[in-house]
C-alpha positions in Angstrom: -55.6 -34.5 17.5 -56.3 -36.0 20.9 -58.1 -38.9 19.3 -55.0 -39.7 17.2 -52.9 -39.6 20.4 -55.4 -42.0 22.2 -55.3 -44.4 19.3 -51.5 -44.3 19.2 -51.3 -45.0 23.0 -53.9 -47.8 22.7 -51.8 -49.4 19.9 -48.7 -49.2 22.0 -50.6 -50.7 25.0 -52.0 -53.6 22.8 -48.5 -54.2 21.3 -47.0 -54.4 24.8 -49.7 -56.8 26.0 -49.1 -59.0 22.9 -45.4 -58.9 23.3 -45.6 -59.5 27.0 -47.8 -62.6 26.5 -45.5 -64.0 23.9 -42.5 -63.2 26.1 -44.1 -65.2 29.0 -44.7 -68.1 26.8 -41.2 -68.0 25.5 -39.8 -67.8 29.0 -41.6 -71.0 30.0 -40.3 -73.0 27.1 -37.4 -75.5 27.5 -35.4 -74.0 24.6 -35.7 -70.5 26.1 -34.5 -71.8 29.5 -31.6 -73.5 27.8 -30.7 -70.3 25.9 -31.0 -68.2 29.1 -28.8 -70.7 31.0 -26.1 -70.5 28.3 -26.3 -66.7 28.2 -26.0 -66.5 32.0 -23.0 -68.9 32.0 -21.3 -66.8 29.3 -22.0 -63.6 31.4 -20.5 -65.3 34.5 -17.4 -66.3 32.5 -17.1 -62.8 31.1 -17.3 -61.4 34.7 -14.6 -63.7 35.9 -12.4 -62.7 32.9 -12.9 -59.0 33.6 -12.2 -59.4 37.3 -8.9 -61.2 36.5 -7.9 -58.3 34.1 -8.8 -55.7 36.8 -6.8 -57.6 39.4 -3.8 -57.8 37.0 -4.1 -54.0 36.3 -4.3 -53.2 40.0 -1.1 -55.3 40.7 0.7 -53.6 37.8 -0.4 -50.2 39.0 0.9 -50.9 42.5 4.3 -52.0 41.0 4.5 -48.9 38.9 3.6 -46.7 41.9 6.3 -48.4 44.1 8.9 -47.9 41.3 7.9 -44.3 40.8 8.2 -43.6 44.6 11.6 -45.3 44.7 12.8 -43.3 41.7 11.7 -40.0 43.4 13.6 -41.0 46.6 16.7 -41.8 44.5 16.4 -38.4 42.7 15.9 -36.5 46.0 19.0 -38.2 47.5 21.0 -37.4 44.4 19.9 -33.7 44.6 20.9 -33.6 48.3 24.3 -35.0 47.5 24.8 -32.6 44.6 23.7 -29.6 46.7 26.1 -30.5 49.6 28.9 -31.2 47.1 28.5 -27.7 45.6 28.4 -26.0 49.0 31.7 -27.7 50.0 33.4 -26.6 46.8 32.4 -22.9 47.3 
């Protein structure tokens, strides 16, 4: 049983070395550099787009919060007027 585990681990190690060597060769090729450049550029554009969306949501949330606070102030003032109006009638 232990021998099977050793062989399996050795196979994973050999596969990793082979994949790593091939990966290093791919990283050094011009086509790979071009692909990585395009991928990085796309990621940066995506980041900018996401940041714009977040900024817009934050601005909208601030507007909603300000409107909600104003609504609560109006409601509290109306309740105060209603309460004093009922006391004077009594």
